N, C-alpha and C positions, 0 to 999 in steps of 0.2 A: 517525620513523626506526628502525627495528631493529635492534638493538644486534648487532656484528660482534665474534665472537670471533676475536682474533688471536694468533697464533704468535710471538713476536719469535725468528727466528734459528732456531727448533727445529732444521729442516729445513738452511738452508742456512750456518747460522754467521753469519748478516750480524747486525747490531743494526737492525732496520728500524723500530722503535720508534723511535728516535735519528732514523733519516732522515726518517722521518714528520713528527718532530718539526721538527726543521731547514728540511723543506721549508715546512712550514706559518709558519716564523718568517720565510722568504724572502716567503712570501704575503703577510704582513701588514704589509710593511714600510710600504706607501701608508698603510694605517690608523692605521700610530704617527707618518708624516706629519701627517696632518688631525689627529690629536688634538695633536700640539707647536701646527699653526696655531691650535688651540680654546686651549691654555694661553696663547699669544701675545693671542688676540682677548680673552680675559680677563681679561689684565694690563693692555690698554689701554682696557677697559672701565672696569676698574676705576679705574684713573688719570685718566680722564675723569670718572667718578663724583664724584674726588674735588676735580676743579675744579672743577665743578658745587656742591657744597658750600660751597667754599671762596667762590664768586662769590655765593653766595645769602648767607652770612654779611655780606661786604661791602655786600651793598645792604641787608642789617638797618643795618649801622652808618650806610649812605648816609641811608635814612629817618630815623633817630636825628638828623638834621641840616638835615632839608628844611622846615622850617617856621623861623617867625618867632620863635616860641617855643623853639624847641630852639637855634635858631643864636644867639638873644641868652639864655641863663639867666639866672636872678635867685638871687640871696642874701636869704633874709629872715629876719629875727629879732624874737622879742617881748621885752618886757622883763618880762614875767611868763608865762613858758608853762604855768603853772600854773591861770594864768585865760583864759588865751587863747592854745592854739598857734597854728602857722603853717607852713604849706608852702606854696613857690615852684611854681605852676603853670606859669610861661613868660610872656614877653612883658610883665611888670608894668613900671608907671612906676616911675622912681628916686623915693625920698623916704620920708617918714616920716609914720606917720597916726597919730593918736588914736583908741584903741578902748577903749569902756567896756560892759562887762554889768550891765542893770538885773534881768533875767530869764531864764533857760534856760527852753527848750522841753523840756515835760514829757508824757509820756503816762498817761491818764487811768490807775486803778487803784482798783478797788473792791471793798467784801467783803461777803459776806452774814453774817445774823445768825448767833451761834454754837449749834451744837448737841453733843450727849455722843457721837457716834457718827458717824461717814464711812462707814460699812457699815450702817447701821440703817433700814429702810424706813418709810414711812409719816408722816415726820418734815415733811412740806412741805405737806402738801395734796394734792388735785389741781388741777393749773390748768395755765396756758399762761403760759411765761417768755418776753416779746418782747424781742430784743435789736438796737438800731441802730448802727451805727458812721458817723459823720457823717451825710454824706447819703445814704450807701446804704440800700438796702431792708430793712424788717425782716424779720427770722430767727426764727423760733419755736420754742422750744424744750420739747415737750410732756413734763409731770410727770404722775407717778399714784401710785397706793399703792406700787406696786413698785419706786419710784425712791430711790436713794439719794443721798447728796452725791457719793459716786464714779461713779456712772453720769451725774448732771446734769453733772459736770466733763467727763466723756468726751466725750458730747452737744454739749457747747458746744465742745471742741476739734474735732471731726469736721464741724462744722457748717457750714464754709466761710468764717466770720468773721476779721476781721482780729484776731483778741484770743486770748489766751494766759490758758485758765483753770486753777488749781491749787487747793491744799488747804492752808491755815495749820493749826497747830495751837500754842496758845498757852498748853498745860500741862493745861488743865482743856476748854478747845471746841475745836469743829473748824470753819472757816470756809471758803466756797469764794472763791476770790481771780480777780477778772478784770480783766485788763490788757491795755492797747490795746498796737500792735504797731508802733504809729507814734506819732510826738512830736506836737506842734501843735492847736491849736483845732478845726481842721477835721476832726480825728480823735476827740471827743469822745464818749463810750458812754453812749446811753440804754438805759433798762431797765424794763419795764412787765411786773407780775402780776396776770394776770387768772383772774377765776374762781376767788376764794379761795386762791390759791396764796401760800404764806407763807416766802420764802426771804430778803427785805430785802435783794435787791441793787439795789431800787427806793427805797431810804432816802437821804434828801439825807445826812445824818448820815454813812453807809456808805461815802462817797466820799472816800476820803482823800489822793488826789493828783489834781488837776482838770486835764485838758489842755488845756496853754497854749502859746503862741508864745514862741519866744527873741524878747527884746526888748534892742537893743544900738543904740550911737551909732557911728558913723564919722566923725571930726573934728565932730561936734556933730551931725552928721543922725542923727535919730531912724529906724530899721528894725527890720523884726518877719520872723521866717522859720520855720518850723514844724518846723525842726530845728537843733540845735547847728553840723551842718558848714554854713558858708556859704562858697560858693565864686563868689559874682557880688555882693559888697558892693566890695571891692576888687580891680581888675584885676590877673589874675595871680598872686593868693595865698589861698589856702585858709584859712579861719580855722575853729578848734575851739575851741567856746566851752565852757568846762569849769566856770567859776564866775561868780559875780556880783562885782562888782568895787568897791572902794571908792573908787577912784581911774582915771586912764587909764593904759590899756597903751598901749605905743610899739611899733609894729609899723614897722621899719625896712626898706625893699626898696634894695639894691645891686646892680652889675651884678658876677656869678661869671663872672668871667674865667679862674679855676681847672676850674670846671666844661666852659665852651666847651673849653678846651686838652685836656682830658680827653676829652671826645666826638672833636674832631678826630683826638688822636694813635689813640684805636682805629680810626675808620675808616682811617688811615694804616697802622695794623698788620693790618687785613684786606683793605687793597688788596697791601700789600707781600707778603702770603700768598700772594695770587694771583699775581703776579708772578715770587714768587720759585719757585714751581711751576711756571709756564711755563718760565722759563730752565732750571731744571733739566731739564726734555725737549730743550732744545736745546745744552745745553753738553755738549760731550765730556769724559768723565772719565778716558780714557784704554783703557777698555774698551769696545769694540763690542758693542752691542744693537741686532742688527739685526730679530731678528721682531718685537718687541713695539714697536720705536721711535716714536716720536711728531717725532722729529726735523725732518721734514719735513712735519708735519701742516698743511696751510693754513688750517685752522680756526684753531687756534693760533697761526698766525703772525699771522692775520688780528685777533684779538683781542688779542696784544700789540701792533701797530702802533697799532688804535684805542685803546689804555691809554694808550700814550705820549702819541698826539695830544691826547687830549682833558686828559688833565694840563696840557700845555704852552699851550691854547688860552688865550682870551680871551672874557670872557662881554658879547657883544654886548648894548648899549643902556645898559650902566652907565656913569653922569656920572662918578663918582668914580675916586681914585687906586688904589682897590682892584677891579680887574678881572680879574686872575690869581692862581693859587696862589701864584705867587713871591712877591706882592706883601703876603702876610699871612703869609711864612714857611715855605711847602712849597715845597721844591726836589728837582728832581729828580734820582739819581744816576746813573752810566755803565749800570748795569744795570737801570735801570727803575724802581729802588724808589725809594720818597720818605720826605724826611725835614724834621722840623719844628723850625724855630727859637721857642722858646716866647717870648722876648722879642721879634720883630717883629711874633709873633701878638698879645701883650699890646699892645703900641705902637699895632697899627691899630686894636685895640679899643677903646683910650683915645683916638685920635684921630676916627674916625669909626664907633661902633658897629652904625648902621643901615645902613652901606656894606658892612661885613666880613657883617652877617647876609644881606646881598641878592646877596652873592657865593654862598653856600651853597645858599640854601633856593632855592623857586619863588615867584614873584611872580606870582598872577592876574590882579590887577588890572593889571599893567604889563604883565602878558603876557612878561616875561623868565624864563628859565628858567636857576637856578643850576646851579653844576656836581654837586650831589648827585641833584637828579631826573635831570640827565642820566646819572650813575653808574647808578642804579636800571635807567634804561629801557635802558641798555645790558646790565647784567647780563640782564635779561629777554627780549632779542633771542638770551640763548645757552643760559638755563636754561629757558625758559617749557617745560612739561610736553607743549606741543601741539605748537609748531612753533620752538620754540629750537635754535641749531644745535648746542649739545651737546649737548642730551637727543635730539637726531632722531641725532646720531652714534653717541649709545649704544645707541637702538632698533635702529639699523642692523646696528650690530656683534652686537645679540642676536638679530637674525634670519639673519644668517650663521652662528651658533655651531648655532641651530639646525637650520640648511641640512645643516650639516658631520655634524650629529648623525644627519639622515637619511641622510647618505652612508654614514658609518660603519655603519649598522646594516643595512642591503643588504650593503654589502661582507663585513661579519662572516657574512652567511648565506651567501654565498658561499664565505670560509675555511671556514664549519662544511661544509660540501658537498664543497669539495675536498680536506680533512682526512679525511672520511667516505670518499672514493673512492679516495685514497691508500691507507687502511686496507684498503678493501677486496680492491685489487689486490695489495698486499703481501701480504694472507691467501691469497688465491688462489694466489700463486706459493709460498707456504712449502706449502702443501697440495699444489700438482702437485709440486715437488719431493720432499716426501716420499713422495707416491705414486712416484713415479717409484724412490725411492731403494729402498722397500720391494718395488716390480716385480725390480729389481737382485737384489737379495737373496735372492727366491725363486728367481730365475734361476740364481743363484750354487749354491742350495743344490738344485738340479735337477742342477745339470753334478756338483756333488760327490759326490752320490749315483750318478751313472754311472759315473763313475771307481772308486768305491770297489767296484763290482759287475765 
């Protein structure tokens, strides 16, 4: 559009620029209202998004209690951590176990013969170095008169072999070191030097560490493993074999009620964060919130109702005295938040730990679904990225915001055109008035000239 020259009030004395500005502001009122609607929608979307985040956090805490291992945590100790380290992995049988270690798992380490320089060529003759790890295929490293110790080490490391090569300097000579990346007898390393090659990796005397399995006993039963981290000897316990023992190390497993209490409390905290966020939307604070209010939102009302129903329900199929959350010390407040009586939980756990575990977890064998899988499934109904009720609400709000953007864009073009018309009209008016004024002045000048003559 060509620029229009405006003469604000030069002829008429009227501030036409101010009039145009005010008329345009009136014309923009519907746009301002739409922008306010967008602001309200963005506020709603942000708060619903926060609800999704809180729900996902609650699901994470629920899933930390949905298995037997997690709902029956164990405390495990070792009488000699320097020799046998222990970590509880969940679901362990209570009691004490005697562990002794006669041999640690080792990775093979072999050295070459010593040479005076690591970067000198022609020290090893020409030939083929063959290396095999365990039952893997042989890998060939070709050596010629241009090879140096450094280049051979580089070729070994880039060959794909499950070993690490390096150079050892003893103060006089350099030696190639080749170390297996994995422990255990099945990962021993074989070397062959063909065609007159003279590196020395194939000499038995240069193998300083042999690849061996860990050898140990649990309650007198002899066992071997390829490495020193043992996860399948004592159920629910990971053993870290660190040193050969001269006597038995006692591994003691006990029920860790404090860990369970911590896990339950973390879930309740996440649950209460969700319920409190919902309550905040429905609670009147004395100041009306109209445009961005969620107080009448049916999705949140439904979520609040379902959470209340679930927490007060009973797990069908459990034959114990612990089939409700209330039975293990979890009570509901008037606002829907939950409190934990740690003494009641500890008492229930001491009385029947398996029943308490069954209350929380999923049991695929019996087909009984505990509370935590139900909470996780409820969260998915609302937060699933494809069809979750809250997720689709956010998507719908985003679509409405985009539609309003398009509508505002069209209206902005209309307002610009309206402003251009006004400026053109007022400019034409000023020009017309200016022209008439000029004509009047000319006539007065003519009349004045006639009278004077």
